[in-house]
NULONU-226143 format. One record per residue (C-alpha): x, y, z; residue in three letters; residue number from 1. Coordinates in nm, 2 decimals. Example, Ala and Ser with C-alpha at 12.3 -4.5 7.8 and 13.67 -1.06 7.14 Angstrom:
2
R        u        v        w   residuo   num
R     1.23    -0.45     0.78       ALA     1
R     1.37    -0.11     0.71       SER     2
//
This chain:
288
R        u        v        w   residuo   num
R     2.23     1.09     2.40       MET     1
R     2.04     1.11     2.72       GLY     2
R     2.14     1.39     2.96       ALA     3
R     2.37     1.54     2.71       TYR     4
R     2.08     1.66     2.49       THR     5
R     1.97     1.90     2.76       SER     6
R     2.25     2.13     2.66       SER     7
R     2.11     2.19     2.32       PHE     8
R     1.73     2.13     2.32       THR     9
R     1.45     2.29     2.50       GLY    10
R     1.25     2.61     2.44       THR    11
R     1.53     2.81     2.28       GLY    12
R     1.43     2.69     1.94       GLY    13
R     1.08     2.82     1.99       GLU    14
R     1.20     3.16     2.10       THR    15
R     1.43     3.20     1.80       LEU    16
R     1.18     3.08     1.55       SER    17
R     0.94     3.35     1.66       SER    18
R     1.21     3.61     1.58       MET    19
R     1.32     3.50     1.23       THR    20
R     1.23     3.27     0.94       HIS    21
R     1.43     3.09     0.66       PRO    22
R     1.28     3.34     0.42       SER    23
R     1.44     3.63     0.60       ARG    24
R     1.79     3.76     0.53       ALA    25
R     1.89     3.73     0.90       ASP    26
R     1.81     3.36     0.94       TRP    27
R     2.18     3.25     0.93       ILE    28
R     2.31     3.54     1.13       THR    29
R     2.04     3.52     1.40       ALA    30
R     2.13     3.16     1.46       HIS    31
R     2.50     3.24     1.47       ALA    32
R     2.43     3.50     1.74       VAL    33
R     2.20     3.27     1.94       ALA    34
R     2.44     2.97     1.93       THR    35
R     2.77     3.16     1.93       ASP    36
R     2.88     2.98     1.62       LEU    37
R     3.06     3.14     1.33       ALA    38
R     2.84     3.24     1.04       ILE    39
R     3.04     3.01     0.80       VAL    40
R     2.96     2.72     1.04       GLU    41
R     2.59     2.80     1.06       VAL    42
R     2.57     2.84     0.68       ASP    43
R     2.73     2.50     0.62       ARG    44
R     2.50     2.33     0.88       LEU    45
R     2.19     2.50     0.73       TRP    46
R     2.27     2.32     0.40       LEU    47
R     2.30     1.99     0.59       ARG    48
R     1.97     2.05     0.77       PHE    49
R     1.79     2.12     0.44       GLN    50
R     1.94     1.80     0.30       GLN    51
R     1.78     1.61     0.59       LEU    52
R     1.44     1.74     0.47       GLY    53
R     1.34     2.04     0.69       CYS    54
R     1.02     2.22     0.59       ASN    55
R     0.97     2.58     0.47       GLU    56
R     0.96     2.70     0.84       ASP    57
R     1.31     2.55     0.90       GLY    58
R     1.21     2.26     1.12       VAL    59
R     1.23     1.88     1.08       LEU    60
R     0.90     1.71     1.14       GLU    61
R     0.93     1.36     1.29       LEU    62
R     0.79     1.19     0.98       GLU    63
R     1.12     1.29     0.81       VAL    64
R     1.30     1.04     1.02       LEU    65
R     1.10     0.76     0.85       GLU    66
R     1.24     0.83     0.51       ARG    67
R     1.58     0.87     0.35       PRO    68
R     1.84     1.00     0.43       PRO    69
R     1.75     0.98     0.80       ALA    70
R     1.60     0.63     0.77       SER    71
R     1.91     0.49     0.60       ASN    72
R     2.08     0.45     0.93       SER    73
R     1.92     0.34     1.26       VAL    74
R     2.19     0.52     1.45       PHE    75
R     2.14     0.85     1.26       ALA    76
R     1.77     0.82     1.32       LYS    77
R     1.82     0.76     1.69       HIS    78
R     2.06     1.05     1.72       ILE    79
R     1.82     1.29     1.54       LEU    80
R     1.53     1.18     1.76       SER    81
R     1.73     1.29     2.06       SER    82
R     1.70     1.65     1.95       PHE    83
R     1.32     1.66     1.95       VAL    84
R     1.15     1.96     2.12       THR    85
R     0.79     2.08     2.13       THR    86
R     0.68     2.37     1.91       ARG    87
R     0.31     2.47     1.89       GLU    88
R     0.21     2.14     2.04       ASN    89
R     0.40     1.95     1.78       GLN    90
R     0.72     1.75     1.83       GLU    91
R     0.98     1.87     1.59       VAL    92
R     1.36     1.92     1.56       ILE    93
R     1.45     2.29     1.53       THR    94
R     1.75     2.42     1.35       PHE    95
R     1.88     2.58     1.67       GLU    96
R     1.87     2.24     1.85       ALA    97
R     2.05     2.08     1.55       PHE    98
R     2.32     2.36     1.57       LEU    99
R     2.35     2.31     1.95       GLY   100
R     2.41     1.93     1.90       ALA   101
R     2.67     1.99     1.63       MET   102
R     2.85     2.24     1.84       LYS   103
R     2.85     1.99     2.13       TRP   104
R     2.99     1.72     1.91       ALA   105
R     3.28     1.95     1.81       GLU   106
R     3.36     2.09     2.15       MET   107
R     3.27     1.83     2.41       ALA   108
R     3.55     1.65     2.60       PRO   109
R     3.64     1.30     2.48       GLU   110
R     3.50     1.13     2.78       ILE   111
R     3.16     1.29     2.74       ASP   112
R     3.16     1.18     2.37       LYS   113
R     3.24     0.82     2.46       ILE   114
R     2.96     0.82     2.72       LYS   115
R     2.72     0.98     2.48       ALA   116
R     2.79     0.71     2.22       ILE   117
R     2.71     0.44     2.47       PHE   118
R     2.39     0.61     2.57       ASN   119
R     2.28     0.62     2.21       MET   120
R     2.32     0.24     2.17       ILE   121
R     2.04     0.15     2.42       ASN   122
R     1.92     0.47     2.58       ASN   123
R     2.20     0.44     2.84       GLY   124
R     2.10     0.09     2.95       GLN   125
R     2.35    -0.20     2.96       PRO   126
R     2.41    -0.37     2.63       VAL   127
R     2.31    -0.74     2.61       THR   128
R     2.48    -1.00     2.39       LYS   129
R     2.17    -1.02     2.17       GLU   130
R     2.17    -0.64     2.12       LEU   131
R     2.54    -0.64     2.04       LEU   132
R     2.48    -0.91     1.78       TYR   133
R     2.20    -0.69     1.62       MET   134
R     2.43    -0.39     1.62       ILE   135
R     2.71    -0.59     1.45       LEU   136
R     2.46    -0.73     1.20       LYS   137
R     2.36    -0.38     1.09       ARG   138
R     2.72    -0.26     1.09       THR   139
R     2.85    -0.56     0.88       TYR   140
R     2.54    -0.67     0.67       PRO   141
R     2.75    -0.88     0.44       ASP   142
R     2.90    -1.10     0.71       GLU   143
R     2.77    -1.45     0.77       SER   144
R     2.58    -1.55     1.09       LYS   145
R     2.88    -1.76     1.20       ASP   146
R     3.12    -1.47     1.16       SER   147
R     2.89    -1.23     1.34       LEU   148
R     2.84    -1.48     1.63       SER   149
R     3.22    -1.52     1.67       LYS   150
R     3.27    -1.15     1.67       LEU   151
R     2.99    -1.10     1.92       THR   152
R     3.15    -1.36     2.15       ASP   153
R     3.49    -1.20     2.11       LEU   154
R     3.36    -0.85     2.20       MET   155
R     3.16    -0.97     2.49       MET   156
R     3.46    -1.15     2.64       ASN   157
R     3.67    -0.83     2.58       GLU   158
R     3.42    -0.58     2.72       LEU   159
R     3.23    -0.78     2.98       ASP   160
R     3.52    -0.84     3.21       ASP   161
R     3.29    -0.94     3.50       ARG   162
R     3.11    -1.20     3.29       HIS   163
R     2.76    -1.08     3.38       HIS   164
R     2.63    -1.10     3.03       GLY   165
R     2.60    -0.72     3.00       LEU   166
R     2.82    -0.43     2.89       ILE   167
R     2.79    -0.13     3.12       THR   168
R     2.88     0.23     3.04       GLN   169
R     3.18     0.20     3.27       PHE   170
R     3.31    -0.11     3.09       GLN   171
R     3.25     0.05     2.75       PHE   172
R     3.44     0.37     2.84       VAL   173
R     3.73     0.17     2.99       LYS   174
R     3.75    -0.05     2.67       TRP   175
R     3.74     0.25     2.43       VAL   176
R     4.01     0.44     2.63       LYS   177
R     4.24     0.14     2.56       LYS   178
R     4.26     0.25     2.20       LEU   179
R     4.58     0.43     2.09       PRO   180
R     4.55     0.79     2.18       GLU   181
R     4.59     0.92     1.82       GLU   182
R     4.34     0.67     1.68       GLU   183
R     4.09     0.76     1.95       LEU   184
R     4.14     1.13     1.88       ARG   185
R     4.08     1.07     1.51       HIS   186
R     3.77     0.87     1.57       LEU   187
R     3.61     1.12     1.80       LEU   188
R     3.72     1.44     1.63       GLU   189
R     3.44     1.63     1.46       PHE   190
R     3.47     1.96     1.28       ARG   191
R     3.16     2.15     1.16       ILE   192
R     3.38     2.32     0.90       VAL   193
R     3.71     2.20     0.77       PRO   194
R     4.00     2.40     0.91       LEU   195
R     4.10     2.54     0.57       GLU   196
R     3.75     2.69     0.52       ILE   197
R     3.75     2.84     0.87       THR   198
R     4.09     3.01     0.79       GLN   199
R     3.95     3.14     0.46       GLU   200
R     3.65     3.28     0.64       ALA   201
R     3.87     3.47     0.89       HIS   202
R     4.08     3.60     0.60       ARG   203
R     3.76     3.75     0.45       LEU   204
R     3.66     3.88     0.78       PHE   205
R     3.99     4.08     0.80       SER   206
R     3.91     4.25     0.47       HIS   207
R     3.57     4.36     0.61       ARG   208
R     3.73     4.54     0.91       GLU   209
R     3.84     4.83     0.70       ALA   210
R     3.49     4.87     0.54       THR   211
R     3.32     4.85     0.88       ILE   212
R     3.55     5.12     1.01       ALA   213
R     3.46     5.35     0.72       GLU   214
R     3.08     5.28     0.78       LYS   215
R     3.08     5.37     1.15       ILE   216
R     3.35     5.63     1.18       GLN   217
R     3.09     5.90     1.23       ASN   218
R     2.88     5.70     1.48       MET   219
R     2.92     5.63     1.85       ASP   220
R     3.19     5.36     1.81       TRP   221
R     3.30     5.41     2.17       HIS   222
R     2.97     5.23     2.26       LEU   223
R     3.08     4.95     2.03       LEU   224
R     3.42     4.93     2.20       SER   225
R     3.23     4.90     2.53       ASN   226
R     3.02     4.61     2.39       LYS   227
R     3.34     4.44     2.29       LEU   228
R     3.47     4.48     2.65       HIS   229
R     3.75     4.73     2.59       PHE   230
R     3.85     4.93     2.90       THR   231
R     3.87     5.31     2.90       GLY   232
R     4.25     5.28     2.92       GLN   233
R     4.27     5.04     2.62       GLU   234
R     4.05     5.28     2.42       LEU   235
R     4.27     5.58     2.51       GLU   236
R     4.58     5.39     2.39       LEU   237
R     4.42     5.32     2.06       ILE   238
R     4.32     5.68     2.01       GLN   239
R     4.67     5.80     2.09       ARG   240
R     4.82     5.57     1.82       LYS   241
R     4.58     5.72     1.56       GLN   242
R     4.50     6.08     1.67       PRO   243
R     4.23     6.26     1.48       TYR   244
R     4.15     5.96     1.26       ASN   245
R     3.84     5.78     1.38       PRO   246
R     3.84     5.54     1.09       ARG   247
R     4.19     5.41     1.17       LEU   248
R     4.11     5.40     1.54       GLN   249
R     3.81     5.18     1.48       ILE   250
R     4.02     4.96     1.25       TYR   251
R     4.29     4.92     1.52       ASP   252
R     4.02     4.84     1.77       MET   253
R     3.87     4.57     1.56       LEU   254
R     4.22     4.42     1.49       LYS   255
R     4.29     4.43     1.87       SER   256
R     3.96     4.26     1.94       TRP   257
R     4.04     3.98     1.70       LYS   258
R     4.39     3.93     1.83       GLN   259
R     4.26     3.93     2.19       ARG   260
R     4.00     3.67     2.11       GLU   261
R     4.24     3.46     1.90       GLY   262
R     4.21     3.43     1.52       LYS   263
R     4.01     3.10     1.55       ASN   264
R     3.77     3.23     1.81       TYR   265
R     3.69     3.59     1.71       ALA   266
R     3.34     3.51     1.60       ASN   267
R     3.19     3.75     1.35       PRO   268
R     2.85     3.68     1.50       ALA   269
R     2.96     3.84     1.83       VAL   270
R     3.06     4.15     1.64       LEU   271
R     2.74     4.15     1.45       TYR   272
R     2.53     4.13     1.77       ARG   273
R     2.74     4.41     1.93       ALA   274
R     2.69     4.64     1.62       MET   275
R     2.31     4.57     1.62       GLN   276
R     2.29     4.67     1.99       GLU   277
R     2.46     5.00     1.89       CYS   278
R     2.22     5.06     1.60       ASP   279
R     2.49     5.00     1.34       MET   280
R     2.27     4.77     1.14       ASN   281
R     2.40     4.87     0.79       GLU   282
R     2.76     4.79     0.90       ALA   283
R     2.65     4.47     1.07       ALA   284
R     2.50     4.35     0.74       GLN   285
R     2.86     4.35     0.60       LEU   286
R     2.92     4.04     0.82       LEU   287
R     2.63     3.84     0.67       THR   288
//
C-alpha cells in the first residue's frame, strides 16, 4: 500500500505492547484508546487477528505469512506484509498496526483506496501485460489460457489508452472511476463491524450511563466534564436542570456528550480514557 501504510505502522505498536499484553484485562480497551476505535470494533478485529495466527504476545511473526490462511491468497499476503514493523530487532506485524490498517480501510476516501489497490498490485509500479495475465490467472484459475489471453488483451486495450504496453496508476484510477457510482461504493465499502452490531453496542452503552453516574456521583466528576470538553456554562446549565442530584447531573452530562458526538461516533474508549485520567478506574471498567 506504499505511502498509505505510514499512517498505521511505525513505533506505535512497540510503545503500546510495552504497556499491555493479551493476557491482561485491558488489552482490548488499551488498543481502543490508542487507535480511537470502538471497543466492539477492536474486540472483533482481535478475533480476526488471532485467526491469522498471532503468537501469545499478540504479534504476527512473518513466518505466519507462509502458511494458511495468509498464504491462501497472494494479495492478502502482500497486504499483510505492508504492515510490518520492527520490534526488539524482529520484523513483526503488531495488533495496533493491524487495527490502524483496518481503520484506514473503513474511513479513507474512495480515491485513496483506489490508489492503494493499484499500489498493492506491483508496489506502485506500472502494470505490464505479463503481470496482468498472471493476476487474472490467479483470479480465475479455472479459465483456459486462451480465455485468459483474450481477457488480458481486452483489459490492456481498455486501460492502456496510450498504448505504451503499461498501465499506470493514473490510467487505473481513471478506469475504475468509470464504474457506476453505486457499484463502486459497494466494492470499496468496508465496515469493521456490521451496522446492526454497532447500533446494539451503542444501545448497551446507553444502559451503562446510569451505572457510571451512580459510581462516580461522589467523585470529582467536574474534572471528567472538563476532559469531555464541556464548558463551565454548559456544566452550569446541566446542574440547574437537576439541582442537588449529582447522579442525574452526571447522567445528563453523559447523554449530552453522546448527543454532541453523534450516536455513531461517541466512542466508549474516549470516555474510558477520560475516566482513567480522573482516577475513576472502577467506573471505567464498566465500559470493557
